[in-house]
C-alpha positions in Angstrom: 168.8 56.9 -74.1 168.3 58.6 -77.5 164.9 60.2 -76.7 164.8 63.3 -74.5 162.2 63.1 -71.8 159.9 65.0 -69.4 159.5 63.1 -66.2 155.7 63.5 -65.4 155.7 62.2 -61.9 158.2 63.2 -59.1 157.7 64.1 -55.4 159.7 66.2 -52.9 160.1 65.0 -49.3 161.4 67.7 -47.0 161.8 66.2 -43.5 162.2 69.6 -41.9 158.5 70.3 -42.5 157.2 67.5 -40.2 155.0 65.9 -42.9 153.8 62.4 -43.2 155.0 60.4 -46.2 152.6 57.5 -46.7 155.0 55.6 -49.0 157.1 54.7 -45.9 154.4 52.2 -44.9 154.7 49.9 -47.9 158.4 50.8 -48.3 160.1 50.9 -44.9 163.5 51.4 -46.5 162.4 55.0 -47.3 161.8 55.8 -43.6 163.5 59.0 -42.5 165.0 59.8 -45.9 164.8 63.2 -47.5 164.4 63.8 -51.2 164.9 67.5 -52.2 165.1 69.4 -55.5 168.9 69.2 -55.5 168.7 65.4 -55.2 166.4 65.3 -58.2 168.7 67.1 -60.6 171.2 64.2 -61.1 168.3 61.7 -61.4 166.9 63.7 -64.3 170.3 63.9 -65.9 170.8 60.2 -65.5 167.4 59.4 -67.1 167.7 61.9 -70.0 164.9 64.1 -68.6 165.0 67.9 -69.1 162.4 68.7 -66.5 159.8 67.1 -64.2 156.2 67.5 -63.1 156.0 67.9 -59.4 153.1 66.0 -57.9 152.1 66.6 -54.3 153.5 64.1 -51.8 151.6 64.4 -48.5 147.9 64.8 -49.1 147.6 68.2 -47.6 146.7 71.6 -49.0 149.7 73.0 -47.1 152.1 70.6 -49.0 150.4 71.4 -52.4 151.0 75.1 -51.8 154.6 74.3 -50.9 155.0 72.5 -54.2 153.9 75.6 -56.0 156.4 77.6 -54.1 159.2 75.2 -55.1 158.3 75.8 -58.7 159.3 79.4 -58.3 162.6 78.4 -56.7 163.8 75.6 -59.0 163.9 75.6 -62.8 163.8 71.8 -62.8 160.0 71.7 -62.3 157.9 72.2 -65.4 154.5 72.4 -63.5 152.7 71.2 -60.4 149.9 68.8 -59.7 148.2 69.8 -56.5 145.7 68.4 -54.0 142.6 69.5 -52.3 140.5 67.9 -49.5 137.3 66.8 -51.3 135.8 66.1 -47.9 136.2 69.7 -46.8 133.3 72.0 -47.4 135.9 74.6 -48.5 137.4 72.4 -51.3 136.3 74.9 -54.0 138.3 77.7 -52.3 141.3 75.4 -52.0 141.2 74.8 -55.7 140.7 78.5 -56.5 143.8 79.4 -54.5 146.0 76.9 -56.2 144.6 77.5 -59.7 145.8 81.2 -59.5 149.4 80.1 -59.5 151.1 80.0 -62.9 152.6 76.5 -62.2 149.3 74.9 -61.4 148.4 72.2 -64.0 145.8 70.2 -62.1 144.9 68.1 -59.1 145.4 64.5 -58.0 142.5 62.5 -56.5 143.7 60.1 -53.8 140.7 57.8 -53.1 142.9 55.2 -51.3 143.5 57.6 -48.5 139.7 57.9 -47.9 137.6 55.6 -45.7 135.2 55.2 -48.6 137.4 55.2 -51.8 134.5 54.5 -54.2 132.3 57.2 -52.5 135.2 59.6 -52.7 135.4 59.3 -56.5 131.6 59.3 -57.0 131.0 62.2 -54.7 129.4 65.5 -55.7 132.7 67.2 -54.6 134.7 65.1 -57.1 132.3 65.9 -59.9 132.1 69.6 -59.1 135.9 69.7 -58.9 136.3 68.1 -62.3 134.0 70.7 -63.8 135.9 73.5 -62.2 139.2 72.0 -63.5 137.9 71.9 -67.0 136.8 75.6 -66.7 140.4 76.6 -65.9 141.9 74.3 -68.6 143.5 72.0 -66.0 143.5 68.2 -65.7 142.7 65.6 -63.0 145.0 62.7 -62.1 143.8 59.7 -60.2 145.7 57.2 -58.1 143.4 54.2 -58.2 143.7 50.4 -58.6 141.5 48.1 -60.6 138.6 47.8 -58.2 138.1 51.6 -58.6 138.3 51.7 -62.4 134.5 51.8 -62.8 134.4 55.0 -60.7 137.3 56.5 -62.6 135.4 55.7 -65.9 132.3 57.3 -64.5 134.2 60.6 -63.8 135.9 60.6 -67.2 132.5 59.9 -68.9 130.7 62.6 -67.0 133.4 65.1 -68.0 134.4 64.3 -71.5 136.3 67.5 -72.1 138.5 67.0 -69.1 141.8 65.1 -69.5 142.0 62.3 -66.8 145.3 60.7 -66.1 145.5 57.4 -64.4 148.7 57.0 -62.4 151.2 54.1 -62.3 149.6 51.7 -64.8 146.5 51.6 -62.5 148.6 50.0 -59.7 148.7 46.4 -60.9 150.3 44.0 -58.4 152.5 42.3 -61.1 151.1 38.8 -60.5 151.0 37.0 -64.0 147.8 35.2 -62.9 146.0 38.4 -62.6 147.4 40.1 -65.7 144.5 39.2 -68.0 142.0 40.7 -65.5 144.0 43.9 -65.3 144.2 44.1 -69.1 140.5 43.6 -69.5 139.8 46.4 -67.0 142.3 48.7 -68.8 140.6 47.9 -72.1 137.4 49.4 -70.8 139.2 52.5 -69.7 140.8 52.8 -73.1 137.4 53.3 -74.7 137.4 56.8 -73.1 139.3 59.2 -75.4 140.0 61.6 -72.6 141.9 59.1 -70.4 145.7 58.9 -70.3 148.0 56.6 -68.4 151.4 57.2 -66.7 154.0 54.6 -67.4 155.5 54.4 -63.9 155.1 52.7 -60.5 155.3 49.0 -61.5 156.4 46.7 -58.7 160.0 46.4 -59.9 162.7 44.5 -58.0 165.9 45.5 -59.7 166.2 42.0 -61.2 166.6 42.7 -64.9 165.1 39.5 -66.2 162.1 39.5 -63.9 161.5 43.2 -64.3 161.8 43.1 -68.1 159.1 40.3 -68.3 156.8 42.2 -66.0 157.3 45.6 -67.7 157.1 44.2 -71.2 153.8 42.5 -70.5 152.2 45.7 -69.1 153.8 48.3 -71.5 152.9 46.2 -74.6 149.3 45.9 -73.4 149.0 49.7 -73.0 150.5 50.4 -76.4 147.9 48.1 -77.9 145.0 49.6 -75.9 145.8 53.3 -75.7 148.4 53.9 -78.4 151.5 55.9 -77.8 149.7 59.2 -78.0 147.9 58.6 -74.7 150.9 57.3 -72.6 153.3 59.3 -70.5 156.7 58.5 -69.2 157.3 59.0 -65.5 159.9 57.8 -62.9 157.8 58.0 -59.7 160.9 59.3 -57.9 161.7 59.0 -55.0 159.2 56.1 -54.3 160.7 54.1 -57.1 164.1 54.1 -55.3 162.7 51.6 -52.8 162.4 49.0 -55.5 165.0 49.8 -58.2 166.3 53.1 -59.7 164.8 55.6 -62.1 167.6 54.7 -64.6 166.7 51.0 -64.3 163.1 51.9 -65.3 164.2 54.2 -68.1 166.6 51.5 -69.6 163.8 48.9 -69.4 161.3 51.1 -71.1 163.8 52.0 -73.8 164.5 48.4 -74.5 160.8 47.4 -74.5 159.8 50.2 -76.9 162.7 49.3 -79.3 161.9 45.6 -79.2 158.3 46.3 -79.9 159.3 48.3 -83.0 157.7 51.5 -81.8 158.3 54.3 -84.3 160.8 57.0 -83.3 158.1 59.7 -83.4 155.9 57.6 -81.1 158.8 57.0 -78.7 159.3 60.8 -78.6 155.6 61.2 -77.9 155.7 58.9 -74.9 158.8 60.4 -73.4 158.3 64.1 -74.1 155.8 65.3 -76.7 152.6 64.2 -74.9 153.9 65.8 -71.7 154.7 69.1 -73.6 151.0 69.2 -74.6 149.5 68.2 -71.3 151.8 69.8 -68.7 
């Protein structure tokens, strides 16, 4: 792993807090497990990462504030992506409270947790929040699959000076029969210069041959569409441990970038330099 990295997407699950971890539903093997800052340290060392961006886990303001507290306690965290309840009339105050913290770098929108995902992203609250984030020089991240890409594009278009980060490749399901449709949808997002994509969260299995084919197809597409300057390495720890390991993903990505002939400076951008600028 020659390139140093910043892991732009990790979570902390503290079972003593009585919180709900939604990833347990699709990944029952994670049920009851705790993932704490001390557990993250060897993961980062094993994947060549010097620090990580802490993204809220449970979609609660209380947990977002907890993440900000963790930043003060643990040097491993570079910054924090928080969360507010866009359906709460007090959402602006929730943002203001988090934005005062020196670790705050932005918010993540979670439309899939809302009864009306499209309405969530197209709401006045979402637009107002994006404007407020730009005013404090922060960013917005969006966890959204392909059916919501038009709504993501509408937000990014309406706020061209706000960096929008699409998480986890836009959540493709990995089916080769649907790859072309996903790529076409990503191509439309690539037309938006303020949009970035996190290289994480593919449906890996731990089978090297299968995962390499899947990952190569998706990574190569994003290199062609977005260029290395708009892509960000991430592990999605600990969710990724239900499918493979963070080291498995790092090794796959190293191999794919090398095989694709990506220049050393561009590899460094994907793994670290883009994150230095953004987070």
